[in-house]
All heavy atoms as TSV, in Angstrom:
chain	resi	resn	atom	element	x	y	z
A	1	MET	N	N	0.587	-38.452	1.185
A	1	MET	CA	C	0.828	-37.105	1.612
A	1	MET	C	C	2.170	-36.627	1.029
A	1	MET	O	O	3.194	-37.215	1.277
A	1	MET	CB	C	0.872	-37.061	3.133
A	1	MET	CG	C	0.724	-35.670	3.628
A	1	MET	SD	S	0.832	-35.397	5.412
A	1	MET	CE	C	-0.048	-36.690	6.183
A	2	SER	N	N	2.109	-35.588	0.245
A	2	SER	CA	C	3.306	-35.084	-0.412
A	2	SER	C	C	3.757	-33.802	0.278
A	2	SER	O	O	2.990	-32.846	0.387
A	2	SER	CB	C	2.993	-34.815	-1.879
A	2	SER	OG	O	4.068	-34.158	-2.476
A	3	GLU	N	N	4.971	-33.804	0.714
A	3	GLU	CA	C	5.529	-32.610	1.335
A	3	GLU	C	C	6.632	-32.064	0.455
A	3	GLU	O	O	7.441	-32.818	-0.075
A	3	GLU	CB	C	6.093	-32.936	2.718
A	3	GLU	CG	C	5.036	-33.300	3.725
A	3	GLU	CD	C	5.648	-33.507	5.099
A	3	GLU	OE1	O	6.713	-32.943	5.374
A	3	GLU	OE2	O	5.032	-34.232	5.879
A	4	GLU	N	N	6.634	-30.750	0.315
A	4	GLU	CA	C	7.692	-30.125	-0.450
A	4	GLU	C	C	8.938	-30.022	0.424
A	4	GLU	O	O	8.829	-29.802	1.632
A	4	GLU	CB	C	7.267	-28.727	-0.897
A	4	GLU	CG	C	6.139	-28.740	-1.893
A	4	GLU	CD	C	5.795	-27.347	-2.368
A	4	GLU	OE1	O	6.684	-26.487	-2.405
A	4	GLU	OE2	O	4.623	-27.142	-2.696
A	5	PRO	N	N	10.107	-30.183	-0.158
A	5	PRO	CA	C	11.324	-30.051	0.651
A	5	PRO	C	C	11.470	-28.621	1.164
A	5	PRO	O	O	11.074	-27.656	0.501
A	5	PRO	CB	C	12.454	-30.408	-0.320
A	5	PRO	CG	C	11.871	-30.249	-1.680
A	5	PRO	CD	C	10.383	-30.454	-1.547
A	6	LEU	N	N	11.998	-28.513	2.336
A	6	LEU	CA	C	12.207	-27.193	2.933
A	6	LEU	C	C	13.398	-26.516	2.279
A	6	LEU	O	O	14.442	-27.136	2.082
A	6	LEU	CB	C	12.461	-27.319	4.426
A	6	LEU	CG	C	11.314	-27.852	5.260
A	6	LEU	CD1	C	11.780	-28.026	6.691
A	6	LEU	CD2	C	10.128	-26.917	5.198
A	7	ASN	N	N	13.228	-25.280	1.942
A	7	ASN	CA	C	14.331	-24.506	1.416
A	7	ASN	C	C	14.615	-23.410	2.429
A	7	ASN	O	O	14.083	-22.305	2.339
A	7	ASN	CB	C	14.005	-23.936	0.040
A	7	ASN	CG	C	15.231	-23.323	-0.608
A	7	ASN	OD1	O	16.218	-23.024	0.065
A	7	ASN	ND2	N	15.173	-23.152	-1.911
A	8	ARG	N	N	15.387	-23.736	3.399
A	8	ARG	CA	C	15.620	-22.826	4.523
A	8	ARG	C	C	16.375	-21.568	4.092
A	8	ARG	O	O	16.159	-20.509	4.653
A	8	ARG	CB	C	16.359	-23.546	5.627
A	8	ARG	CG	C	15.485	-24.606	6.231
A	8	ARG	CD	C	16.194	-25.467	7.190
A	8	ARG	NE	N	15.343	-26.633	7.412
A	8	ARG	CZ	C	15.097	-27.135	8.579
A	8	ARG	NH1	N	15.626	-26.608	9.630
A	8	ARG	NH2	N	14.321	-28.173	8.706
A	9	LYS	N	N	17.226	-21.688	3.103
A	9	LYS	CA	C	17.969	-20.507	2.647
A	9	LYS	C	C	17.000	-19.452	2.124
A	9	LYS	O	O	17.114	-18.281	2.464
A	9	LYS	CB	C	18.976	-20.891	1.571
A	9	LYS	CG	C	19.800	-19.720	1.097
A	9	LYS	CD	C	20.797	-20.118	0.028
A	9	LYS	CE	C	21.564	-18.893	-0.428
A	9	LYS	NZ	N	22.401	-19.176	-1.586
A	10	ASP	N	N	16.031	-19.851	1.302
A	10	ASP	CA	C	15.039	-18.906	0.788
A	10	ASP	C	C	14.208	-18.311	1.920
A	10	ASP	O	O	13.902	-17.126	1.913
A	10	ASP	CB	C	14.113	-19.578	-0.231
A	10	ASP	CG	C	14.803	-19.873	-1.554
A	10	ASP	OD1	O	15.893	-19.289	-1.805
A	10	ASP	OD2	O	14.264	-20.668	-2.338
A	11	ASP	N	N	13.845	-19.152	2.895
A	11	ASP	CA	C	13.063	-18.662	4.035
A	11	ASP	C	C	13.848	-17.623	4.823
A	11	ASP	O	O	13.310	-16.583	5.211
A	11	ASP	CB	C	12.669	-19.819	4.963
A	11	ASP	CG	C	11.642	-20.749	4.326
A	11	ASP	OD1	O	10.981	-20.333	3.350
A	11	ASP	OD2	O	11.505	-21.891	4.813
A	12	VAL	N	N	15.112	-17.897	5.061
A	12	VAL	CA	C	15.959	-16.970	5.820
A	12	VAL	C	C	16.142	-15.672	5.046
A	12	VAL	O	O	16.051	-14.578	5.608
A	12	VAL	CB	C	17.322	-17.611	6.158
A	12	VAL	CG1	C	18.289	-16.592	6.716
A	12	VAL	CG2	C	17.136	-18.770	7.135
A	13	GLU	N	N	16.382	-15.778	3.746
A	13	GLU	CA	C	16.555	-14.577	2.927
A	13	GLU	C	C	15.291	-13.722	2.948
A	13	GLU	O	O	15.364	-12.493	3.048
A	13	GLU	CB	C	16.932	-14.951	1.503
A	13	GLU	CG	C	18.336	-15.487	1.377
A	13	GLU	CD	C	18.662	-15.976	-0.024
A	13	GLU	OE1	O	17.758	-16.049	-0.886
A	13	GLU	OE2	O	19.843	-16.303	-0.253
A	14	GLN	N	N	14.126	-14.350	2.872
A	14	GLN	CA	C	12.867	-13.597	2.916
A	14	GLN	C	C	12.675	-12.952	4.283
A	14	GLN	O	O	12.241	-11.807	4.381
A	14	GLN	CB	C	11.671	-14.501	2.588
A	14	GLN	CG	C	10.355	-13.752	2.523
A	14	GLN	CD	C	10.348	-12.667	1.462
A	14	GLN	OE1	O	10.765	-12.887	0.330
A	14	GLN	NE2	N	9.889	-11.480	1.812
A	15	ASP	N	N	13.016	-13.680	5.338
A	15	ASP	CA	C	12.916	-13.117	6.683
A	15	ASP	C	C	13.825	-11.896	6.839
A	15	ASP	O	O	13.444	-10.902	7.457
A	15	ASP	CB	C	13.279	-14.165	7.744
A	15	ASP	CG	C	12.207	-15.230	7.908
A	15	ASP	OD1	O	11.074	-15.015	7.415
A	15	ASP	OD2	O	12.501	-16.281	8.519
A	16	VAL	N	N	15.021	-11.971	6.269
A	16	VAL	CA	C	15.962	-10.845	6.337
A	16	VAL	C	C	15.390	-9.646	5.589
A	16	VAL	O	O	15.432	-8.508	6.072
A	16	VAL	CB	C	17.345	-11.248	5.782
A	16	VAL	CG1	C	18.237	-10.035	5.578
A	16	VAL	CG2	C	18.008	-12.254	6.708
A	17	ARG	N	N	14.824	-9.880	4.406
A	17	ARG	CA	C	14.221	-8.777	3.636
A	17	ARG	C	C	13.044	-8.165	4.398
A	17	ARG	O	O	12.907	-6.935	4.464
A	17	ARG	CB	C	13.761	-9.268	2.260
A	17	ARG	CG	C	14.904	-9.444	1.265
A	17	ARG	CD	C	14.392	-9.659	-0.152
A	17	ARG	NE	N	13.696	-10.936	-0.312
A	17	ARG	CZ	C	14.280	-12.093	-0.566
A	17	ARG	NH1	N	15.586	-12.154	-0.703
A	17	ARG	NH2	N	13.569	-13.193	-0.701
A	18	ASP	N	N	12.207	-9.013	4.996
A	18	ASP	CA	C	11.066	-8.509	5.766
A	18	ASP	C	C	11.530	-7.671	6.961
A	18	ASP	O	O	10.983	-6.605	7.238
A	18	ASP	CB	C	10.184	-9.669	6.262
A	18	ASP	CG	C	9.455	-10.377	5.133
A	18	ASP	OD1	O	9.373	-9.812	4.011
A	18	ASP	OD2	O	8.965	-11.507	5.378
A	19	THR	N	N	12.553	-8.157	7.640
A	19	THR	CA	C	13.085	-7.435	8.793
A	19	THR	C	C	13.677	-6.102	8.362
A	19	THR	O	O	13.461	-5.070	9.018
A	19	THR	CB	C	14.149	-8.287	9.514
A	19	THR	OG1	O	13.545	-9.514	9.936
A	19	THR	CG2	C	14.713	-7.561	10.709
A	20	ALA	N	N	14.394	-6.097	7.260
A	20	ALA	CA	C	14.978	-4.855	6.753
A	20	ALA	C	C	13.888	-3.849	6.405
A	20	ALA	O	O	14.024	-2.650	6.688
A	20	ALA	CB	C	15.847	-5.145	5.534
A	21	ASP	N	N	12.790	-4.315	5.836
A	21	ASP	CA	C	11.674	-3.420	5.514
A	21	ASP	C	C	11.079	-2.809	6.784
A	21	ASP	O	O	10.783	-1.616	6.825
A	21	ASP	CB	C	10.585	-4.166	4.743
A	21	ASP	CG	C	10.988	-4.509	3.326
A	21	ASP	OD1	O	11.962	-3.909	2.812
A	21	ASP	OD2	O	10.334	-5.393	2.728
A	22	HIS	N	N	10.917	-3.626	7.813
A	22	HIS	CA	C	10.366	-3.122	9.081
A	22	HIS	C	C	11.303	-2.106	9.726
A	22	HIS	O	O	10.850	-1.086	10.250
A	22	HIS	CB	C	10.102	-4.277	10.051
A	22	HIS	CG	C	8.967	-5.158	9.645
A	22	HIS	ND1	N	7.665	-4.725	9.581
A	22	HIS	CD2	C	8.940	-6.460	9.282
A	22	HIS	CE1	C	6.891	-5.713	9.190
A	22	HIS	NE2	N	7.635	-6.790	8.995
A	23	VAL	N	N	12.593	-2.377	9.674
A	23	VAL	CA	C	13.571	-1.459	10.254
A	23	VAL	C	C	13.553	-0.137	9.496
A	23	VAL	O	O	13.576	0.940	10.100
A	23	VAL	CB	C	14.985	-2.087	10.250
A	23	VAL	CG1	C	16.047	-1.065	10.595
A	23	VAL	CG2	C	15.034	-3.262	11.220
A	24	GLU	N	N	13.486	-0.209	8.179
A	24	GLU	CA	C	13.454	1.008	7.365
A	24	GLU	C	C	12.229	1.851	7.703
A	24	GLU	O	O	12.323	3.071	7.856
A	24	GLU	CB	C	13.460	0.656	5.882
A	24	GLU	CG	C	13.473	1.870	4.975
A	24	GLU	CD	C	13.492	1.508	3.500
A	24	GLU	OE1	O	13.348	0.324	3.153
A	24	GLU	OE2	O	13.634	2.435	2.692
A	25	GLU	N	N	11.081	1.209	7.833
A	25	GLU	CA	C	9.859	1.931	8.209
A	25	GLU	C	C	10.027	2.590	9.571
A	25	GLU	O	O	9.610	3.728	9.775
A	25	GLU	CB	C	8.668	0.981	8.221
A	25	GLU	CG	C	8.245	0.497	6.856
A	25	GLU	CD	C	7.209	-0.620	6.921
A	25	GLU	OE1	O	6.658	-0.876	8.007
A	25	GLU	OE2	O	6.962	-1.247	5.883
A	26	GLY	N	N	10.634	1.877	10.499
A	26	GLY	CA	C	10.864	2.426	11.841
A	26	GLY	C	C	11.778	3.633	11.806
A	26	GLY	O	O	11.535	4.626	12.499
A	27	PHE	N	N	12.841	3.558	10.994
A	27	PHE	CA	C	13.741	4.698	10.865
A	27	PHE	C	C	13.028	5.901	10.266
A	27	PHE	O	O	13.223	7.035	10.711
A	27	PHE	CB	C	14.955	4.343	9.997
A	27	PHE	CG	C	16.029	3.590	10.711
A	27	PHE	CD1	C	16.758	2.625	10.045
A	27	PHE	CD2	C	16.332	3.822	12.036
A	27	PHE	CE1	C	17.765	1.907	10.679
A	27	PHE	CE2	C	17.334	3.129	12.689
A	27	PHE	CZ	C	18.046	2.161	12.007
A	28	ASP	N	N	12.209	5.661	9.252
A	28	ASP	CA	C	11.473	6.759	8.624
A	28	ASP	C	C	10.544	7.428	9.635
A	28	ASP	O	O	10.484	8.658	9.721
A	28	ASP	CB	C	10.668	6.262	7.424
A	28	ASP	CG	C	11.541	5.884	6.243
A	28	ASP	OD1	O	12.721	6.289	6.215
A	28	ASP	OD2	O	11.036	5.180	5.346
A	29	GLU	N	N	9.820	6.621	10.408
A	29	GLU	CA	C	8.905	7.170	11.412
A	29	GLU	C	C	9.665	7.945	12.483
A	29	GLU	O	O	9.250	9.029	12.900
A	29	GLU	CB	C	8.091	6.049	12.051
A	29	GLU	CG	C	7.081	5.428	11.116
A	29	GLU	CD	C	6.390	4.212	11.724
A	29	GLU	OE1	O	6.486	4.020	12.948
A	29	GLU	OE2	O	5.752	3.473	10.959
A	30	THR	N	N	10.794	7.400	12.924
A	30	THR	CA	C	11.593	8.065	13.948
A	30	THR	C	C	12.146	9.380	13.425
A	30	THR	O	O	12.112	10.400	14.125
A	30	THR	CB	C	12.738	7.151	14.409
A	30	THR	OG1	O	12.178	5.936	14.928
A	30	THR	CG2	C	13.582	7.807	15.480
A	31	GLY	N	N	12.630	9.384	12.208
A	31	GLY	CA	C	13.137	10.615	11.601
A	31	GLY	C	C	12.058	11.673	11.503
A	31	GLY	O	O	12.308	12.856	11.793
A	32	ASP	N	N	10.847	11.265	11.133
A	32	ASP	CA	C	9.735	12.211	11.052
A	32	ASP	C	C	9.424	12.799	12.423
A	32	ASP	O	O	9.158	13.997	12.556
A	32	ASP	CB	C	8.484	11.536	10.488
A	32	ASP	CG	C	8.621	11.184	9.013
A	32	ASP	OD1	O	9.554	11.706	8.356
A	32	ASP	OD2	O	7.804	10.374	8.525
A	33	LYS	N	N	9.450	11.964	13.456
A	33	LYS	CA	C	9.159	12.438	14.817
A	33	LYS	C	C	10.225	13.403	15.299
A	33	LYS	O	O	9.914	14.418	15.936
A	33	LYS	CB	C	9.033	11.254	15.774
A	33	LYS	CG	C	7.773	10.456	15.560
A	33	LYS	CD	C	7.682	9.290	16.503
A	33	LYS	CE	C	6.405	8.484	16.218
A	33	LYS	NZ	N	6.279	7.352	17.134
A	34	ILE	N	N	11.484	13.110	15.004
A	34	ILE	CA	C	12.571	14.008	15.409
A	34	ILE	C	C	12.443	15.346	14.695
A	34	ILE	O	O	12.586	16.407	15.305
A	34	ILE	CB	C	13.942	13.360	15.134
A	34	ILE	CG1	C	14.145	12.174	16.092
A	34	ILE	CG2	C	15.069	14.376	15.259
A	34	ILE	CD1	C	15.355	11.329	15.761
A	35	LYS	N	N	12.162	15.304	13.411
A	35	LYS	CA	C	12.007	16.531	12.617
A	35	LYS	C	C	10.851	17.373	13.161
A	35	LYS	O	O	10.987	18.584	13.365
A	35	LYS	CB	C	11.745	16.163	11.152
A	35	LYS	CG	C	11.584	17.318	10.222
A	35	LYS	CD	C	11.356	16.794	8.805
A	35	LYS	CE	C	11.014	17.882	7.834
A	35	LYS	NZ	N	10.738	17.349	6.495
A	36	THR	N	N	9.730	16.725	13.436
A	36	THR	CA	C	8.560	17.434	13.958
A	36	THR	C	C	8.851	18.005	15.342
A	36	THR	O	O	8.493	19.147	15.642
A	36	THR	CB	C	7.349	16.483	14.009
A	36	THR	OG1	O	7.089	16.011	12.682
A	36	THR	CG2	C	6.115	17.173	14.541
A	37	GLY	N	N	9.520	17.216	16.183
A	37	GLY	CA	C	9.868	17.679	17.526
A	37	GLY	C	C	10.805	18.874	17.489
A	37	GLY	O	O	10.662	19.818	18.266
A	38	ALA	N	N	11.766	18.846	16.574
A	38	ALA	CA	C	12.706	19.965	16.443
A	38	ALA	C	C	11.983	21.236	16.026
A	38	ALA	O	O	12.274	22.331	16.538
A	38	ALA	CB	C	13.791	19.611	15.434
A	39	LYS	N	N	11.024	21.106	15.122
A	39	LYS	CA	C	10.253	22.288	14.718
A	39	LYS	C	C	9.435	22.825	15.891
A	39	LYS	O	O	9.335	24.033	16.087
A	39	LYS	CB	C	9.317	21.931	13.559
A	39	LYS	CG	C	10.033	21.727	12.251
A	39	LYS	CD	C	9.056	21.382	11.141
A	39	LYS	CE	C	9.732	21.170	9.827
A	39	LYS	NZ	N	8.771	20.851	8.757
A	40	ALA	N	N	8.860	21.928	16.693
A	40	ALA	CA	C	8.062	22.347	17.847
A	40	ALA	C	C	8.932	23.076	18.859
A	40	ALA	O	O	8.530	24.112	19.415
A	40	ALA	CB	C	7.386	21.136	18.492
A	41	VAL	N	N	10.128	22.561	19.095
A	41	VAL	CA	C	11.046	23.218	20.037
A	41	VAL	C	C	11.464	24.578	19.486
A	41	VAL	O	O	11.548	25.558	20.233
A	41	VAL	CB	C	12.263	22.322	20.325
A	41	VAL	CG1	C	13.331	23.080	21.089
A	41	VAL	CG2	C	11.835	21.084	21.101
A	42	GLY	N	N	11.713	24.652	18.187
A	42	GLY	CA	C	12.052	25.948	17.576
A	42	GLY	C	C	10.934	26.961	17.768
A	42	GLY	O	O	11.187	28.128	18.071
A	43	ASN	N	N	9.693	26.517	17.609
A	43	ASN	CA	C	8.558	27.418	17.822
A	43	ASN	C	C	8.474	27.845	19.283
A	43	ASN	O	O	8.142	28.992	19.587
A	43	ASN	CB	C	7.252	26.745	17.404
A	43	ASN	CG	C	7.158	26.561	15.901
A	43	ASN	OD1	O	7.872	27.201	15.142
A	43	ASN	ND2	N	6.281	25.673	15.468
A	44	LYS	N	N	8.793	26.934	20.198
A	44	LYS	CA	C	8.774	27.242	21.630
A	44	LYS	C	C	9.840	28.281	21.960
A	44	LYS	O	O	9.619	29.180	22.766
A	44	LYS	CB	C	8.998	25.960	22.438
A	44	LYS	CG	C	9.165	26.147	23.918
A	44	LYS	CD	C	7.871	26.512	24.578
A	44	LYS	CE	C	8.054	26.559	26.089
A	44	LYS	NZ	N	6.877	26.991	26.767
A	45	ILE	N	N	10.995	28.174	21.332
A	45	ILE	CA	C	12.068	29.141	21.569
A	45	ILE	C	C	11.653	30.517	21.079
A	45	ILE	O	O	11.893	31.527	21.748
A	45	ILE	CB	C	13.379	28.677	20.895
A	45	ILE	CG1	C	13.913	27.440	21.626
A	45	ILE	CG2	C	14.415	29.792	20.866
A	45	ILE	CD1	C	15.059	26.748	20.921
A	46	ARG	N	N	10.998	30.560	19.898
A	46	ARG	CA	C	10.542	31.844	19.363
A	46	ARG	C	C	9.450	32.468	20.226
A	46	ARG	O	O	9.391	33.677	20.375
A	46	ARG	CB	C	10.028	31.677	17.937
A	46	ARG	CG	C	11.137	31.716	16.919
A	46	ARG	CD	C	10.601	31.733	15.502
A	46	ARG	NE	N	11.203	30.572	14.855
A	46	ARG	CZ	C	10.546	29.503	14.418
A	46	ARG	NH1	N	9.252	29.440	14.491
A	46	ARG	NH2	N	11.191	28.501	13.879
A	47	ASP	N	N	8.573	31.627	20.775
A	47	ASP	CA	C	7.471	32.124	21.607
A	47	ASP	C	C	7.395	31.260	22.866
A	47	ASP	O	O	6.747	30.218	22.878
A	47	ASP	CB	C	6.151	32.052	20.838
A	47	ASP	CG	C	4.985	32.635	21.616
A	47	ASP	OD1	O	5.202	33.130	22.747
A	47	ASP	OD2	O	3.860	32.593	21.101
A	48	PRO	N	N	8.071	31.692	23.939
A	48	PRO	CA	C	8.135	30.899	25.168
A	48	PRO	C	C	6.770	30.627	25.813
A	48	PRO	O	O	6.656	29.738	26.651
A	48	PRO	CB	C	9.000	31.742	26.104
A	48	PRO	CG	C	9.751	32.677	25.228
A	48	PRO	CD	C	8.881	32.904	24.025
A	49	ASN	N	N	5.746	31.347	25.428
A	49	ASN	CA	C	4.421	31.150	26.024
A	49	ASN	C	C	3.660	29.985	25.396
A	49	ASN	O	O	2.580	29.633	25.867
A	49	ASN	CB	C	3.587	32.425	25.910
A	49	ASN	CG	C	4.190	33.547	26.732
A	49	ASN	OD1	O	4.702	33.315	27.820
A	49	ASN	ND2	N	4.154	34.757	26.195
A	50	THR	N	N	4.196	29.402	24.350
A	50	THR	CA	C	3.503	28.286	23.713
A	50	THR	C	C	3.823	26.974	24.432
A	50	THR	O	O	4.830	26.849	25.112
A	50	THR	CB	C	3.894	28.135	22.227
A	50	THR	OG1	O	5.297	27.888	22.149
A	50	THR	CG2	C	3.534	29.360	21.429
A	51	ASP	N	N	2.947	26.009	24.249
A	51	ASP	CA	C	3.108	24.682	24.830
A	51	ASP	C	C	3.782	23.772	23.800
A	51	ASP	O	O	3.323	23.687	22.658
A	51	ASP	CB	C	1.721	24.135	25.209
A	51	ASP	CG	C	1.786	22.728	25.727
A	51	ASP	OD1	O	2.541	22.486	26.685
A	51	ASP	OD2	O	1.073	21.866	25.173
A	52	VAL	N	N	4.849	23.094	24.196
A	52	VAL	CA	C	5.590	22.242	23.268
A	52	VAL	C	C	4.696	21.122	22.733
A	52	VAL	O	O	4.752	20.776	21.553
A	52	VAL	CB	C	6.854	21.660	23.935
A	52	VAL	CG1	C	7.529	20.653	23.023
A	52	VAL	CG2	C	7.832	22.753	24.269
A	53	GLY	N	N	3.850	20.562	23.583
A	53	GLY	CA	C	2.953	19.490	23.137
A	53	GLY	C	C	2.013	19.959	22.045
A	53	GLY	O	O	1.797	19.268	21.039
A	54	THR	N	N	1.461	21.148	22.244
A	54	THR	CA	C	0.562	21.715	21.246
A	54	THR	C	C	1.317	22.002	19.954
A	54	THR	O	O	0.829	21.695	18.861
A	54	THR	CB	C	-0.085	23.013	21.775
A	54	THR	OG1	O	-0.787	22.705	22.980
A	54	THR	CG2	C	-1.028	23.623	20.762
A	55	GLU	N	N	2.500	22.565	20.081
A	55	GLU	CA	C	3.313	22.847	18.891
A	55	GLU	C	C	3.658	21.556	18.151
A	55	GLU	O	O	3.608	21.502	16.930
A	55	GLU	CB	C	4.608	23.580	19.284
A	55	GLU	CG	C	4.386	24.997	19.751
A	55	GLU	CD	C	3.853	25.891	18.663
A	55	GLU	OE1	O	4.247	25.748	17.490
A	55	GLU	OE2	O	3.030	26.760	18.979
A	56	TYR	N	N	3.974	20.503	18.896
A	56	TYR	CA	C	4.301	19.223	18.269
A	56	TYR	C	C	3.104	18.701	17.481
A	56	TYR	O	O	3.244	18.270	16.341
A	56	TYR	CB	C	4.735	18.198	19.327
A	56	TYR	CG	C	5.038	16.847	18.728
A	56	TYR	CD1	C	6.291	16.580	18.197
A	56	TYR	CD2	C	4.072	15.857	18.659
A	56	TYR	CE1	C	6.578	15.351	17.617
A	56	TYR	CE2	C	4.348	14.623	18.077
A	56	TYR	CZ	C	5.596	14.382	17.567
A	56	TYR	OH	O	5.865	13.167	16.986
A	57	ARG	N	N	1.930	18.735	18.097
A	57	ARG	CA	C	0.733	18.233	17.412
A	57	ARG	C	C	0.445	19.049	16.152
A	57	ARG	O	O	0.068	18.494	15.122
A	57	ARG	CB	C	-0.463	18.232	18.362
A	57	ARG	CG	C	-0.395	17.108	19.392
A	57	ARG	CD	C	-1.650	17.009	20.231
A	57	ARG	NE	N	-1.834	18.134	21.138
A	57	ARG	CZ	C	-1.213	18.282	22.298
A	57	ARG	NH1	N	-0.344	17.377	22.703
A	57	ARG	NH2	N	-1.450	19.325	23.065
A	58	GLU	N	N	0.626	20.362	16.216
A	58	GLU	CA	C	0.405	21.208	15.039
A	58	GLU	C	C	1.399	20.870	13.929
A	58	GLU	O	O	1.019	20.760	12.755
A	58	GLU	CB	C	0.518	22.681	15.417
A	58	GLU	CG	C	-0.654	23.185	16.237
A	58	GLU	CD	C	-0.481	24.631	16.678
A	58	GLU	OE1	O	0.501	25.300	16.275
A	58	GLU	OE2	O	-1.338	25.102	17.451
A	59	GLU	N	N	2.669	20.711	14.291
A	59	GLU	CA	C	3.689	20.370	13.294
A	59	GLU	C	C	3.441	18.974	12.719
A	59	GLU	O	O	3.615	18.743	11.529
A	59	GLU	CB	C	5.095	20.459	13.891
A	59	GLU	CG	C	5.543	21.869	14.190
A	59	GLU	CD	C	5.644	22.751	12.962
A	59	GLU	OE1	O	5.911	22.238	11.851
A	59	GLU	OE2	O	5.441	23.965	13.097
A	60	LYS	N	N	3.022	18.035	13.566
A	60	LYS	CA	C	2.719	16.670	13.119
A	60	LYS	C	C	1.577	16.707	12.113
A	60	LYS	O	O	1.622	16.029	11.087
A	60	LYS	CB	C	2.352	15.809	14.329
A	60	LYS	CG	C	1.954	14.402	13.995
A	60	LYS	CD	C	3.156	13.537	13.759
A	60	LYS	CE	C	2.729	12.096	13.599
A	60	LYS	NZ	N	3.047	11.560	12.323
A	61	LEU	N	N	0.557	17.498	12.396
A	61	LEU	CA	C	-0.574	17.626	11.484
A	61	LEU	C	C	-0.112	18.186	10.138
A	61	LEU	O	O	-0.517	17.693	9.087
A	61	LEU	CB	C	-1.653	18.521	12.097
A	61	LEU	CG	C	-2.916	18.711	11.285
A	61	LEU	CD1	C	-3.618	17.381	11.058
A	61	LEU	CD2	C	-3.862	19.672	11.991
A	62	LYS	N	N	0.757	19.195	10.169
A	62	LYS	CA	C	1.301	19.761	8.923
A	62	LYS	C	C	2.050	18.700	8.125
A	62	LYS	O	O	1.914	18.620	6.901
A	62	LYS	CB	C	2.234	20.937	9.227
A	62	LYS	CG	C	1.545	22.176	9.726
A	62	LYS	CD	C	2.566	23.244	10.050
A	62	LYS	CE	C	1.955	24.424	10.752
A	62	LYS	NZ	N	2.998	25.413	11.152
A	63	GLU	N	N	2.868	17.912	8.798
A	63	GLU	CA	C	3.628	16.858	8.131
A	63	GLU	C	C	2.685	15.800	7.541
A	63	GLU	O	O	2.902	15.317	6.437
A	63	GLU	CB	C	4.611	16.181	9.098
A	63	GLU	CG	C	5.756	17.077	9.517
A	63	GLU	CD	C	6.696	17.443	8.389
A	63	GLU	OE1	O	6.974	16.570	7.540
A	63	GLU	OE2	O	7.140	18.588	8.339
A	64	ASP	N	N	1.648	15.437	8.298
A	64	ASP	CA	C	0.693	14.435	7.811
A	64	ASP	C	C	-0.050	14.927	6.570
A	64	ASP	O	O	-0.287	14.162	5.636
A	64	ASP	CB	C	-0.317	14.074	8.904
A	64	ASP	CG	C	0.316	13.265	10.029
A	64	ASP	OD1	O	1.438	12.743	9.842
A	64	ASP	OD2	O	-0.318	13.164	11.103
A	65	VAL	N	N	-0.397	16.208	6.554
A	65	VAL	CA	C	-1.101	16.782	5.409
A	65	VAL	C	C	-0.181	16.796	4.184
A	65	VAL	O	O	-0.640	16.511	3.074
A	65	VAL	CB	C	-1.605	18.215	5.738
A	65	VAL	CG1	C	-2.100	18.930	4.500
A	65	VAL	CG2	C	-2.710	18.142	6.786
A	66	LYS	N	N	1.111	17.069	4.378
A	66	LYS	CA	C	2.044	17.062	3.247
A	66	LYS	C	C	2.171	15.666	2.646
A	66	LYS	O	O	2.418	15.531	1.455
A	66	LYS	CB	C	3.422	17.556	3.693
A	66	LYS	CG	C	3.503	19.046	3.837
A	66	LYS	CD	C	4.922	19.564	3.863
A	66	LYS	CE	C	5.779	19.009	4.938
A	66	LYS	NZ	N	7.059	19.685	5.093
A	67	ASP	N	N	2.005	14.631	3.472
A	67	ASP	CA	C	2.155	13.247	2.990
A	67	ASP	C	C	0.960	12.775	2.183
A	67	ASP	O	O	1.046	11.766	1.490
A	67	ASP	CB	C	2.371	12.291	4.170
A	67	ASP	CG	C	3.732	12.494	4.808
A	67	ASP	OD1	O	4.623	13.066	4.152
A	67	ASP	OD2	O	3.908	12.063	5.974
A	68	ILE	N	N	-0.146	13.482	2.257
A	68	ILE	CA	C	-1.366	13.045	1.544
A	68	ILE	C	C	-1.292	13.373	0.086
A	68	ILE	O	O	-0.751	14.092	-0.505
A	68	ILE	CB	C	-2.638	13.675	2.171
A	68	ILE	CG1	C	-2.793	13.154	3.578
A	68	ILE	CG2	C	-3.843	13.385	1.336
A	68	ILE	CD1	C	-3.961	13.748	4.328
């Protein structure tokens, strides 16, 4: 049975890169949600009779379509 020696430094470096990628994705998603929420609140201020939840969903849909 042949086992390769463990290279823990490479494993740790890869784990750090993977974690950084996940954090970056999380920041991007959070930024998108904040941007969409701000637009929804702006629409609510312009027209107080609108529902913020509905405005958020509409703005989210617009953002999703732009990403395609």
